[in-house]
Structure formats: structure tokens, C-alpha cells
N, C-alpha and C positions, 0 to 999 in steps of 0.2 A: 504494500500500499504506500503510495507517495505521501509526502508531507501535506499536499493540498487535499488529497482524498481523506486523510486522517482528520484534518481540521474541519472539512466539510461535514464529515460524519458526526463529529462531536457537536457541531452547531445544529445539524438537522435533527438529531436524536437526543439532545440535552433537555434539561428542565427549564432553560432560559431561552428556548427557541422563539424567535419572533412570530407573531401571528399576522395574518394577512392585514394589510392596511399601511398606514404611515409608520415608518421606523426611522428615528433620528439617532444618529451615532454621535456620542460625546467624543469629539475628535481632538486629541491634543497634538498629534503628529508623532508621538512616540511609537515604539515598536508594536505595542499591544493594540492601541486604537487604530494604527495603520493596518494591521492585519485584520482587525474587525471590519474596518471599512471595506477593504478589498474583498474579504470573504463574503460579506453580505451583498456587495455589489455583484459578485459572481453568481450568488444564489438567489438574486432578487426575483427572478421569474419563477423559480421553484417554490419559493416562500410566498410569493404573491405580495411583495412589499413595495412601497414607494419610498425610496431611500433618500434621506436628507442628512445633513451634518451641521453640528454647532461647535465652534471653537471658542473657548473662553480665554481671553487675555487677562491675566490676574493683576497686571500692573507691577509685577516683580520680575527679577532676572534680567532687566534691561534689554540689551540688544539680542540676547538669546531668545527672549520671548517674542520679539518682533520677527526673528528668523523662523520660529515655530509657526507663527500666524501665516507668514508668506508661504511656507512649505505646505500647510493645510490648504491654502487657497489654490496652489498650483496643482496638487494631487486631485482635489475635488473637480477642478476644471478639466483635467485630463480624463477623469472618469465620468464626467457629466453628472456629478452629484451636487445639488444645490447646497451652498454653504452660507451660514450666518456666523459672523464673528462678533462676539459680545465683549465689551471692555468693562472691567470692574477694577476697583482699587483695594486690594486686600490689606495692605499695610494700614490704611486709614480705617478700614472697617475693624481690623483687629484691635487697634488702639482705642476706638470708640466703644467697643463691646468687651474690652479686656479679655481677648482671646489670643491663643497662639496664632502665629501666621498661618500654620498649616490648617488649623480648624477654621479660621476665617475664610481662607481660600476655598475650602471644601464647601462651606455653607453658601458662599457667593456663587460657586460653580453650579451647585444643584438649583439654587434659585434661578440662575440664568437659564439653565436647561429647561426648567419647567415653563418659564416665561417665553422662551424662544420656540418651544415645542408644545403648544397648548393641546394638541391632539395626537393620538397614536401612542406608540411606545418609544422609550428612550433607551438605547442600548449603550451600556458601558462596557469597558474592556477588562473587567476583573477576571482573573484566571486562577488556576489551582494553587499557584505559588502564593498569590495574594490571600487566598482563603487560608492556607496553612499559616501564613504570617499573622493573620488576624487571630486565629485560634491560639497560637503560641503567645501572641502579645497579651491576650486576655488571660490566658493561663498563668503567665508570669505575674500578672497584677492581682491574682487571686479572684478572678471573676466567678460568678455563679453560672448556672446552666445556660442562661440566655447568651452570655458572652462567648461560651464555648461552641455555640451553634455555627459560628463563622459567618460568611457572607451568604445571604439567601439568593437563589437564582432569580427571584422576582421580589420587588418591594411590596409591602402590604397593600398599597393602592393599585398594584399591577402595572404601573406606568414605567418603572425602571426594570429592565431586563438585563441579564448578564449571559449572553450566548457562549462566551469562552470559559465559563467557570470550571468546566471539567478538563480544559486543556492546560498543559504545563507550559511554562515559559519556553522551554527548549523546543517544544513542538511549534510554538508561535514563531520563533526565530527560524526554524527549519523551513516553515511555510514561506516566510518572507524571502529567504535565500533562494528557494526553489523558483519563485515567480520573479526574482530579480528586482524586488521592490526595496528601496532605501527608506530611511526614517530618520527622525531627529533624536538626539540624546539630551535628556535633562540633566545638566551637570550636578544638580543637588541630589539626585538619586545615588550618586557614588559617595556622598558624604556620610560618615558614620556618626554624626552628632545626634541623629534621630534614632530612637530605639528600634523603629520598624526597619530602618536600613541595616542596623547591626544584626537583626534577626535574619534579614535577607542575605547578607554577605557573609555572616559567620556561622549562624546556627543551622540554617537550612542545608548548607553543604555538608556539615557534620552528620546531620540526620540522613541525608542521601548516602553518605559513605557507610553508615550503619545499616541502612535498609534502602535499596534503590526505589522501593515502592512506598517510601515514607509519605509522600504527598498524597498518594491515592488512599493510603490508610487513614490519614488525618482527615481527608475529605469525607470518607465513609463514616468515620467516627462522628464528625460534625453533623452529617445527615441523620444518623441514628439519634443523636441528642436533640436535634430539631424536632423530631417526631415526639420525643418525651416531653420537650418544652411545650409543644402545641397541646398535648393532653393536659398538662398541669395548668396551662393558661385557660383551657376550656373549663376545667374544674373551678378555677379561681373566678371566672366570669359567672358561673352558676352560684358560687358562694356569695359573690357581690350582690347578685340579684336577690338571693334569699335573705340576706342580712340587712340590706339597705333600708333605712327608715326615711321615707320620702319627705317628711315635714322638716326634720332637723338636719338631715343629710348624714347622720351618723351610721355606724354599723352595729347592729345588735345581734348577739349570738354567734359571733365569729369564732369564739374559742372551740366550738364543736368541730371545726375543720382542722386538718393537720397543718403544721407550721409552714411547709412549702407552699400550700395554698394560701395561707394568710399573708405571707410575705408578698405574693403576687397581687393580692387584693390591695395591699398598702401601695404598691407601685401604681396600680390603676388609680387609686385615690389621688396620689400625688400628680399623676398625669392630668387628671381632671382639674386640679387647681390651676394648671397652666392653660389647658384647652378652654375651660369654661369660666374661670375666675380671673384670668389675665395675669397670673403669677409668672415670674421668670422661670425658665427651665431649671429643673432640679434633677440631677442624676444621682440618686441616693446610693450611698455605700451600704455594704452589709451591716456596718455598725449602726447606721441610721435606721434601717429596717428592723434590726434586732432591738433597738431602743424602743421603737413603736410597739413591737410585740411585747416587750417587757411591761410597757404601760398597760396594755390590755390584760395581761396576766395578773398584774398587781391591782387592777381595778380603778386606779386613779393616778393622776399626775399629768405632766405636760412637758413636751420637748419641742425644740425649734429645729426645723429643717433649713430655714433661711430667715432673712430679716422679718418677713411677714407671713410665712407659712409654718404652721405648727401642727402637732398631733396632741390630742388630749383625750384622756380616758375618764369616764365617770359612770359608776353603777353598771359596769359590764358593757358600756357602749363606747366605741372609739370614733373620734372625729379627726379628720385631716382637712384643714381648710386654710384659706387665706384670710388673714385678719385685715380687712380693708373696708372702710366706708368710702364709697365712690364719690360722694358729694355731701356737703353740709346740710343741704335742704333740697328735697325732690318734690316738686309740685305733683299732685295727684293727677293721673290720667287713667282713662279706662284701658283695659288690657294690661300689659306688663309694666310693672314699676320695679326698678332695680336700684335700691339704695346700697346694698351690700354685694360684695364680690361673689359670695357663695349662695345667695338666696334671692328669690324674687317674690313679689306680691302681685296677684292678679286682682284688679278692681273691675266690678261689673255692676252696672246700673240697670235696674229692671222696675217695671210696675209691680206693685205689691201682689197683684193677682197672678203674676208669673211664678211666684213662690207659694205663699200661703197667706190667706187673709187672717189667719189666727196666729201669725208670728208674734204679734204684740202680747199674746197671753203668756209667753215664756221668755225668760232672759236669753239672749243670744250673745255669743262671744264675738261674732264677726259680721253681723248684718246691722246697718245703721239706717235711720230715717234720713234719706238724702237731703230733703228740704229743710232740715233743722240745722244743717251745717252753716256756720257763719263765715262769710268771706271765702277766700280760696284755700282749700285744704292742702296740706303738704306732709310728706314723711321726713323725719329726721331721727337720728339715733337718740335713745333715751338718755336723760341726764339724772343725776342723783336728786335734783330738786323737783322733778316732774310729779304732778299730782293729778288725781282724777276722781270724780264722784261716781261710784258705781251704782247701777240700778238697785233700788230698795234700801239705799243708805241716805242719810241726811247730812253726811259729812264727806269731805275729800280725804282720800287716802294717798300715801306716798307710793308711787308705782314701784320704786325700788324694793320696798318691803313686800309688795304683792308678788313681784317677779321672783324674789328669793324664796318665796313660799311655794311656788308651783312650777318653776322652770329649772331644770338641771343647769349647773353652773356653765358648762361648755356652750349651752344654747343661748345664754343671755346676751352675748356680744352682738348678735345679729337678729334681734327681735324687731319687728316692724311696729312702729307707733305713728298714728296719724293725728295731726293737729289742725285746728282752725284758729281764727282770730282770738278766741277765748281760752284756748288751751288744748290739752290732750282729749281726743274724743274716741280713740281706739288704741289699745295695746294688745298685741298678739299674745295669746295664751292667758291673758288676764280678763279682757272683755271690752265693753264699750262704755261711754259716759252715759249717765242717766238722761241727760238732756237730748241725746240723739237716739234713744231707744224707740224702735217702731211701736206705733199705737194704732188704735182703730181708725184714726184719720190719716194715717200714712198713705201717701200716693206713690212715692218712689223709694226704692231700697238700694243701698249701696252695700254690696257684699265683697269682703276682702278675704282672699285665700293666699296664704304664704307657703312656700315650700322650697326645698333645696334644689339647686340646679344640678341636673344629672345628664350625662351624655346620652343615655338611652331614652330620654324623653323625646317624643316626636316633635317636629317643628311646630305643629299645630298647638301643642300644649304650651309652648314657650313663646309663641308669637302673640301680638296684639289681637284681642278677640273681637275688635272691629266696631265698637260703638263710636269711638272718636279718639283723638290723641291730643287734645288740648282742653284746658279747663273751660275756656269760652264755649266750646262746643258741648261739653258736658252739661254746662248750666242751661243750655237751650234744649237739652234732650227731651 
């Protein structure tokens, strides 16, 4: 079998094979991406793909980077492959976000690829040597199972594919030599200041000397661990759904699941503080996750993951959330109101008949007489001096005292309270003010429902419910 036939076979029968449609190659001009571009170009009719390429100029390496861009343009022109060159400035981005230059360049590169290729798949040139380097890199850092899974043939969203993942670097170079195709060299790849380069130039050759099939065995091990990780993640998702308390956002009953499952639940909770609550990305260490697990086992306590993200346990329930009030004052609107990073409050105005004409006969915690509100209502965080007269009482009570009596401590930081010109008229979990209690003469009702933001809520549940989005329109309802 020739080198070309070998590489074609690996691409056509691998787990990262392109599907029919648009396929955009992340083209640096190095040996790996040059081989990928040429291979996919040769197989484009067999695969049924429309081939394109994107080259990202990172604003580093000076004239060498300009040479790479010129090489990519020349080869794409020769092969008839449309090329888009994107210019970014990695050093500036790294300084602004306090990242290593390598991490900043990688982030900018993937952002550029997604923007330049909004449709179809994006093919990167990762190969078996890269996969082995990744596994060893994480192993030496003491990574858990997820880090030892290596590089996946496809990204979770299905957009990034890696057709050469089962090809070794030697096979890629043999293919390029056979077809007489040159490529450019990145001088930084030879520097041994980076740990990945030391693994590539020192450790991998030793492993090959010990066992020529070392890369194949490492890839097979990573594939087996990937299947195990997928099963544990599935079990963790089921545990998350079973234990999630929708109002507070905490986890109840998580201790009945094994620790490996619990640790993955904590990871998901942390990911949601970033995805849904706007927190900065947190890559938790084993020590971080173990500390959160110790909180749950002890039943109480609090630890910090970052400046504003914390874990807290209370009465068998665990919370991981971002401690952030998004604004000092939030005017009420129908639909979604979001004062806190981790929770929303839905406001709905209805005619009394839409609910029950007997609602005035019982105290309600969250339904108010809309027409008894004075001025324009607004949400804000509770203060220690806030007071409210509850229905059936002839005196005002301090809300702090009421909250302490009925709300677990971790939930008190993000309770919704509604105020009008005369003071507090609603406090979540406590109730409503006596002066806005619905009665026999009530015409319109305001119902408030607060809950934690969760990734598995449908868009309909967290979107505005459609009466209006300004107080002026509410008042005319």
C-alpha cells in the first residue's frame, strides 16, 4: 500500500471523516494541515464535499508568519481551493485576558474559524502523535478520566472534525514526500521551552523505542476511556436531573450517588455558572471538586471557586452559584425579570377570572392586586432595614427576621423582593403586603414566580411571556 493509499484509507474509514457538504480546512501551511488539505482535495468527489480553507495570522512570529500566509495563498490558488485569511493579534489578547500566548492564540484561532466558516464542518489536522501528546500531558498533570480521553474525533457540537486523528506523523510526512508537496515549518515547534514540545521531542521517541506500537496503544486506551467517561457523564446528567431543586437551584439528595458521579455533577453546576450566570470560566482542580464534595458530606459550610463563584452546603443541599446582583434596581416588566445572576422572576398580569374569583379568601404568597400598586414597582435586593405589613397583622415586621425564619441561609442572597413608592409589597418565600392582597373587588392580578436558571429549561420557559416589556404598557393592560 502506498503512502497516499494509506492516508486515504485512514481518512475514509476514520471516526472524523467529513460528511457531504461544506468542509473548511484550518490551514496553517505546516506539514499536517498541508497534508489534510491535499488529501481532502483529492477525495472531494468521493466524500461529496465542497472544500474551503481558512488561514489565521496570529500577529506573532513576524516575517515567518507572513511567509506562512503567502504559502497558504499560493497552494490554495494552485489547487483551486477558496481561501480566507483572518488576522488577529494574540499578544494583545493574551495581555488583556491574562492568558499564555499559546492559549490566547488557540482561542482566537477557533473563534476565527467559527466566524469564517458559519456553515458545514471545520477540519483540523490533529493526528495520532498529537493525541498521544495530549494524553501524556494530562497524565503528567494528574488529570482525571476526562483529560485522559485525549482529542475527540469530533467536537461536541459536531462542527470540528479531525480526519487525520488515526494517522501518525510519519505517515503524514511519507504522504507529502510521495506527492512531492512542500510545506512550511513553524520555528517555535522545535523550541523545548513548552512542555508539549518536550513530550514530542523527548518522551514520544523513548516510548516508540520501547514499543513501536506505542501511539496506537495510547490511542486505543484513550478511546476506551472515552466510552467510560461517556457512561459516567450520562449517569451524572441523570443524577443532576433527579436532584435539582428548581426554585432554589440547589441539589438535594446527591449523596445517594457515587462520588465519581457527584464530581461530574459539580463540574456541570460550575459550567452553568459560566453559561447561564455570566461567570468567568473556571477549570476546577481535583482539590476544588473534593472540597465541594466534603461540604456536602459535612452538611454545611462554604468554599470559593473564584472571586464571585462559591459552593455552599446547608441541610443536605448543595449550591454552586455566582454571587452577583446584576443591577441596583430593576423596574418590573411582564415576562422575565432578572435581578440576580442565578435566578429569574416571571411576572404575569391577568384578569382575576383567569385564576380564581375566590383568591381573596386565602392568603397568597405571590399574587398581588395589580391596581393597588402605587407608582412604578421595581425589584431590588433586600436590605436589613426593609419592613412589610403582612396580611392579618396590624403591624410591620422586619423582613430580615421573617426570611431567617423560613429560608435556608444559602438561598437568602438571591430572594426577589418587589417595591413600590410606599415600600416593599412582595418578598419571595415570605409573602405579600396586606395593602396589595387581592380582594372581592380585585380586577387584575399580578403573579410572581421565581426560580433558578437551568440549562435544561426550554427557551419558552425563560423567555418573556408576552404581555409587554415596559411599565407604561403594563399600566395600560
